[in-house]
A tleap script that builds the chain and sets N, CA, C and O, in Angstrom:
source leaprc.protein.ff14SB
mol = sequence {
  NMET ILE LEU LYS SER PRO ASN GLU LEU LYS
  LYS LYS GLY ILE GLU ALA LEU THR ASN ALA
  LEU GLY PRO VAL GLY MET ALA LYS PHE LEU
  GLN GLN PHE ASP LEU GLY SER GLY ASP TYR
  THR LYS ASP ARG LYS LYS TRP LEU GLY THR
  GLU THR ILE LYS SER ILE THR GLU GLU ILE
  LYS LYS SER GLN GLU GLU CASP
}
set mol.1.N position { -19.606 -27.557 0.676 }
set mol.1.CA position { -19.677 -26.883 1.934 }
set mol.1.C position { -20.450 -25.502 1.583 }
set mol.1.O position { -20.096 -24.767 0.661 }
set mol.2.N position { -21.483 -25.259 2.383 }
set mol.2.CA position { -22.222 -23.945 2.250 }
set mol.2.C position { -21.817 -23.089 3.434 }
set mol.2.O position { -21.975 -23.506 4.581 }
set mol.3.N position { -21.314 -21.935 3.182 }
set mol.3.CA position { -21.015 -20.994 4.216 }
set mol.3.C position { -22.206 -20.056 4.450 }
set mol.3.O position { -22.867 -19.528 3.556 }
set mol.4.N position { -22.390 -19.920 5.761 }
set mol.4.CA position { -23.740 -19.204 6.125 }
set mol.4.C position { -23.536 -17.680 6.269 }
set mol.4.O position { -24.502 -16.922 6.184 }
set mol.5.N position { -22.330 -17.245 6.480 }
set mol.5.CA position { -22.148 -15.733 6.792 }
set mol.5.C position { -20.779 -15.339 6.267 }
set mol.5.O position { -19.892 -16.169 6.068 }
set mol.6.N position { -20.649 -14.044 6.054 }
set mol.6.CA position { -19.372 -13.487 5.726 }
set mol.6.C position { -18.237 -13.805 6.743 }
set mol.6.O position { -17.086 -14.050 6.382 }
set mol.7.N position { -18.645 -13.782 8.040 }
set mol.7.CA position { -17.624 -14.074 9.045 }
set mol.7.C position { -17.215 -15.648 8.951 }
set mol.7.O position { -16.055 -15.980 9.197 }
set mol.8.N position { -18.031 -16.442 8.650 }
set mol.8.CA position { -17.738 -17.850 8.453 }
set mol.8.C position { -16.845 -18.015 7.233 }
set mol.8.O position { -15.877 -18.769 7.324 }
set mol.9.N position { -17.086 -17.391 6.139 }
set mol.9.CA position { -16.264 -17.381 4.960 }
set mol.9.C position { -14.873 -16.849 5.276 }
set mol.9.O position { -13.877 -17.395 4.801 }
set mol.10.N position { -14.797 -15.775 6.084 }
set mol.10.CA position { -13.428 -15.163 6.383 }
set mol.10.C position { -12.696 -16.178 7.335 }
set mol.10.O position { -11.492 -16.383 7.180 }
set mol.11.N position { -13.395 -16.799 8.293 }
set mol.11.CA position { -12.667 -17.782 9.143 }
set mol.11.C position { -12.191 -18.988 8.345 }
set mol.11.O position { -11.060 -19.435 8.535 }
set mol.12.N position { -13.021 -19.524 7.459 }
set mol.12.CA position { -12.571 -20.655 6.713 }
set mol.12.C position { -11.453 -20.245 5.682 }
set mol.12.O position { -10.542 -21.027 5.412 }
set mol.13.N position { -11.547 -19.048 5.138 }
set mol.13.CA position { -10.452 -18.593 4.331 }
set mol.13.C position { -9.132 -18.472 4.988 }
set mol.13.O position { -8.104 -18.914 4.474 }
set mol.14.N position { -9.175 -17.839 6.188 }
set mol.14.CA position { -7.923 -17.727 7.010 }
set mol.14.C position { -7.339 -19.079 7.341 }
set mol.14.O position { -6.129 -19.302 7.324 }
set mol.15.N position { -8.285 -19.987 7.647 }
set mol.15.CA position { -7.777 -21.420 7.952 }
set mol.15.C position { -7.128 -22.034 6.848 }
set mol.15.O position { -6.108 -22.702 7.021 }
set mol.16.N position { -7.691 -21.845 5.606 }
set mol.16.CA position { -7.130 -22.454 4.404 }
set mol.16.C position { -5.740 -21.819 4.116 }
set mol.16.O position { -4.793 -22.525 3.769 }
set mol.17.N position { -5.637 -20.520 4.261 }
set mol.17.CA position { -4.424 -19.858 3.987 }
set mol.17.C position { -3.354 -20.326 4.920 }
set mol.17.O position { -2.230 -20.628 4.519 }
set mol.18.N position { -3.740 -20.383 6.232 }
set mol.18.CA position { -2.788 -20.842 7.273 }
set mol.18.C position { -2.319 -22.295 7.034 }
set mol.18.O position { -1.155 -22.611 7.280 }
set mol.19.N position { -3.196 -23.159 6.568 }
set mol.19.CA position { -2.808 -24.503 6.242 }
set mol.19.C position { -1.906 -24.598 5.131 }
set mol.19.O position { -0.960 -25.384 5.180 }
set mol.20.N position { -2.131 -23.813 4.057 }
set mol.20.CA position { -1.295 -23.773 2.858 }
set mol.20.C position { -0.076 -23.075 3.027 }
set mol.20.O position { 0.954 -23.514 2.516 }
set mol.21.N position { -0.089 -21.930 3.755 }
set mol.21.CA position { 1.084 -21.064 3.727 }
set mol.21.C position { 1.795 -20.950 5.019 }
set mol.21.O position { 2.890 -20.390 5.070 }
set mol.22.N position { 1.187 -21.488 6.136 }
set mol.22.CA position { 1.703 -21.301 7.465 }
set mol.22.C position { 1.310 -20.005 7.982 }
set mol.22.O position { 0.927 -19.133 7.203 }
set mol.23.N position { 1.380 -19.787 9.347 }
set mol.23.CA position { 0.902 -18.516 9.897 }
set mol.23.C position { 1.657 -17.293 9.355 }
set mol.23.O position { 1.014 -16.280 9.082 }
set mol.24.N position { 2.942 -17.334 9.192 }
set mol.24.CA position { 3.727 -16.187 8.624 }
set mol.24.C position { 3.357 -15.877 7.200 }
set mol.24.O position { 3.154 -14.724 6.819 }
set mol.25.N position { 3.271 -16.969 6.396 }
set mol.25.CA position { 2.909 -16.820 4.990 }
set mol.25.C position { 1.460 -16.189 4.862 }
set mol.25.O position { 1.174 -15.325 4.033 }
set mol.26.N position { 0.605 -16.717 5.766 }
set mol.26.CA position { -0.833 -16.208 5.744 }
set mol.26.C position { -0.828 -14.683 5.984 }
set mol.26.O position { -1.454 -13.905 5.264 }
set mol.27.N position { -0.048 -14.288 7.090 }
set mol.27.CA position { 0.020 -12.898 7.351 }
set mol.27.C position { 0.583 -12.034 6.275 }
set mol.27.O position { 0.057 -10.952 6.014 }
set mol.28.N position { 1.646 -12.478 5.633 }
set mol.28.CA position { 2.363 -11.680 4.598 }
set mol.28.C position { 1.346 -11.621 3.379 }
set mol.28.O position { 1.179 -10.578 2.748 }
set mol.29.N position { 0.688 -12.782 3.089 }
set mol.29.CA position { -0.258 -12.690 1.962 }
set mol.29.C position { -1.357 -11.719 2.246 }
set mol.29.O position { -1.650 -10.940 1.339 }
set mol.30.N position { -2.004 -11.653 3.373 }
set mol.30.CA position { -3.072 -10.723 3.700 }
set mol.30.C position { -2.551 -9.247 3.722 }
set mol.30.O position { -3.301 -8.324 3.405 }
set mol.31.N position { -1.307 -9.050 4.087 }
set mol.31.CA position { -0.777 -7.669 4.155 }
set mol.31.C position { -0.759 -7.075 2.788 }
set mol.31.O position { -0.789 -5.849 2.689 }
set mol.32.N position { -0.710 -7.856 1.680 }
set mol.32.CA position { -0.578 -7.380 0.345 }
set mol.32.C position { -1.907 -6.717 -0.138 }
set mol.32.O position { -1.951 -6.004 -1.140 }
set mol.33.N position { -3.022 -7.013 0.671 }
set mol.33.CA position { -4.336 -6.438 0.318 }
set mol.33.C position { -4.756 -5.316 1.196 }
set mol.33.O position { -5.938 -4.973 1.182 }
set mol.34.N position { -3.845 -4.680 2.003 }
set mol.34.CA position { -4.255 -3.600 2.860 }
set mol.34.C position { -4.666 -2.475 1.980 }
set mol.34.O position { -3.891 -2.073 1.113 }
set mol.35.N position { -5.878 -1.923 2.157 }
set mol.35.CA position { -6.323 -0.882 1.370 }
set mol.35.C position { -5.826 0.538 1.821 }
set mol.35.O position { -5.959 1.515 1.083 }
set mol.36.N position { -5.315 0.603 2.916 }
set mol.36.CA position { -4.740 1.910 3.452 }
set mol.36.C position { -5.836 2.850 3.812 }
set mol.36.O position { -6.983 2.439 3.985 }
set mol.37.N position { -5.502 4.124 3.930 }
set mol.37.CA position { -6.543 5.057 4.241 }
set mol.37.C position { -6.111 6.436 3.571 }
set mol.37.O position { -4.982 6.584 3.104 }
set mol.38.N position { -6.996 7.350 3.556 }
set mol.38.CA position { -6.751 8.639 3.070 }
set mol.38.C position { -6.968 8.759 1.514 }
set mol.38.O position { -7.420 7.837 0.835 }
set mol.39.N position { -6.610 9.961 1.031 }
set mol.39.CA position { -6.698 10.151 -0.426 }
set mol.39.C position { -5.380 10.551 -0.934 }
set mol.39.O position { -4.966 11.690 -0.716 }
set mol.40.N position { -4.681 9.680 -1.607 }
set mol.40.CA position { -3.305 9.794 -1.978 }
set mol.40.C position { -3.187 11.025 -2.897 }
set mol.40.O position { -2.236 11.795 -2.757 }
set mol.41.N position { -4.102 11.220 -3.806 }
set mol.41.CA position { -3.966 12.383 -4.720 }
set mol.41.C position { -4.009 13.698 -3.968 }
set mol.41.O position { -3.155 14.548 -4.219 }
set mol.42.N position { -4.954 13.922 -3.056 }
set mol.42.CA position { -4.976 15.140 -2.287 }
set mol.42.C position { -3.723 15.328 -1.435 }
set mol.42.O position { -3.175 16.427 -1.349 }
set mol.43.N position { -3.264 14.200 -0.786 }
set mol.43.CA position { -2.128 14.281 0.030 }
set mol.43.C position { -0.861 14.625 -0.792 }
set mol.43.O position { -0.011 15.397 -0.349 }
set mol.44.N position { -0.763 14.045 -1.969 }
set mol.44.CA position { 0.480 14.281 -2.850 }
set mol.44.C position { 0.471 15.757 -3.203 }
set mol.44.O position { 1.532 16.377 -3.266 }
set mol.45.N position { -0.716 16.343 -3.437 }
set mol.45.CA position { -0.783 17.840 -3.778 }
set mol.45.C position { -0.255 18.588 -2.630 }
set mol.45.O position { 0.434 19.584 -2.852 }
set mol.46.N position { -0.514 18.204 -1.386 }
set mol.46.CA position { -0.161 18.899 -0.156 }
set mol.46.C position { 1.399 18.800 -0.083 }
set mol.46.O position { 2.087 19.784 0.188 }
set mol.47.N position { 1.914 17.580 -0.335 }
set mol.47.CA position { 3.419 17.325 -0.216 }
set mol.47.C position { 4.148 18.157 -1.230 }
set mol.47.O position { 5.126 18.833 -0.911 }
set mol.48.N position { 3.673 18.107 -2.450 }
set mol.48.CA position { 4.461 18.725 -3.541 }
set mol.48.C position { 4.224 20.216 -3.819 }
set mol.48.O position { 5.023 20.913 -4.446 }
set mol.49.N position { 3.068 20.650 -3.305 }
set mol.49.CA position { 2.681 22.013 -3.479 }
set mol.49.C position { 2.623 22.370 -4.878 }
set mol.49.O position { 1.873 21.746 -5.629 }
set mol.50.N position { 3.378 23.356 -5.314 }
set mol.50.CA position { 3.299 23.909 -6.738 }
set mol.50.C position { 4.502 23.479 -7.452 }
set mol.50.O position { 4.809 24.067 -8.489 }
set mol.51.N position { 5.261 22.449 -6.976 }
set mol.51.CA position { 6.443 21.950 -7.626 }
set mol.51.C position { 6.054 21.365 -8.946 }
set mol.51.O position { 5.015 20.717 -9.074 }
set mol.52.N position { 6.906 21.598 -9.953 }
set mol.52.CA position { 6.690 21.003 -11.302 }
set mol.52.C position { 8.015 20.235 -11.630 }
set mol.52.O position { 9.021 20.368 -10.933 }
set mol.53.N position { 7.963 19.478 -12.655 }
set mol.53.CA position { 9.064 18.784 -13.038 }
set mol.53.C position { 10.253 19.789 -13.381 }
set mol.53.O position { 11.425 19.560 -13.083 }
set mol.54.N position { 9.835 20.855 -14.001 }
set mol.54.CA position { 10.911 21.826 -14.388 }
set mol.54.C position { 11.520 22.472 -13.216 }
set mol.54.O position { 12.740 22.638 -13.192 }
set mol.55.N position { 10.739 22.867 -12.202 }
set mol.55.CA position { 11.330 23.489 -10.899 }
set mol.55.C position { 12.159 22.430 -10.161 }
set mol.55.O position { 13.188 22.760 -9.571 }
set mol.56.N position { 11.724 21.159 -10.186 }
set mol.56.CA position { 12.587 20.118 -9.467 }
set mol.56.C position { 13.848 19.933 -10.229 }
set mol.56.O position { 14.913 19.794 -9.629 }
set mol.57.N position { 13.775 19.924 -11.548 }
set mol.57.CA position { 15.051 19.709 -12.352 }
set mol.57.C position { 15.973 20.873 -12.234 }
set mol.57.O position { 17.192 20.701 -12.253 }
set mol.58.N position { 15.415 22.094 -12.109 }
set mol.58.CA position { 16.247 23.290 -11.836 }
set mol.58.C position { 16.974 23.208 -10.479 }
set mol.58.O position { 18.148 23.563 -10.364 }
set mol.59.N position { 16.281 22.755 -9.512 }
set mol.59.CA position { 16.785 22.636 -8.174 }
set mol.59.C position { 17.911 21.567 -8.159 }
set mol.59.O position { 18.952 21.824 -7.556 }
set mol.60.N position { 17.760 20.441 -8.763 }
set mol.60.CA position { 18.752 19.410 -8.880 }
set mol.60.C position { 19.970 19.967 -9.617 }
set mol.60.O position { 21.077 19.746 -9.126 }
set mol.61.N position { 19.875 20.650 -10.720 }
set mol.61.CA position { 20.981 21.189 -11.428 }
set mol.61.C position { 21.736 22.212 -10.540 }
set mol.61.O position { 22.966 22.181 -10.526 }
set mol.62.N position { 21.043 23.126 -9.789 }
set mol.62.CA position { 21.555 24.004 -8.985 }
set mol.62.C position { 22.429 23.376 -7.812 }
set mol.62.O position { 23.497 23.868 -7.450 }
set mol.63.N position { 21.905 22.331 -7.304 }
set mol.63.CA position { 22.433 21.577 -6.250 }
set mol.63.C position { 23.735 20.877 -6.718 }
set mol.63.O position { 24.696 20.788 -5.953 }
set mol.64.N position { 23.762 20.394 -7.943 }
set mol.64.CA position { 24.916 19.781 -8.514 }
set mol.64.C position { 25.992 20.843 -8.841 }
set mol.64.O position { 27.186 20.571 -8.719 }
set mol.65.N position { 25.619 21.891 -9.202 }
set mol.65.CA position { 26.624 22.996 -9.456 }
set mol.65.C position { 27.318 23.445 -8.169 }
set mol.65.O position { 28.482 23.845 -8.200 }
set mol.66.N position { 26.630 23.383 -7.075 }
set mol.66.CA position { 27.212 23.795 -5.779 }
set mol.66.C position { 28.131 22.790 -5.287 }
set mol.66.O position { 29.003 23.168 -4.504 }
set mol.67.N position { 28.075 21.527 -5.631 }
set mol.67.CA position { 28.916 20.473 -5.147 }
set mol.67.C position { 30.271 20.570 -5.799 }
set mol.67.O position { 31.150 19.754 -5.522 }
savepdb mol mol.pdb
quit
């Protein structure tokens, strides 16, 4: 079988997955390959700020002492 376009390849691939795995299995399989969006490294720096392992450890110890 010669596929003529990327769309045809995608259609045949989804059909094959659906036949082999069923519709739910096909959807779960395809969800594994979601590329997501954004830049995790930049976002992580925003979330963590200037936190270091040492400062986080100190916060944990302080919190445990208060309990």
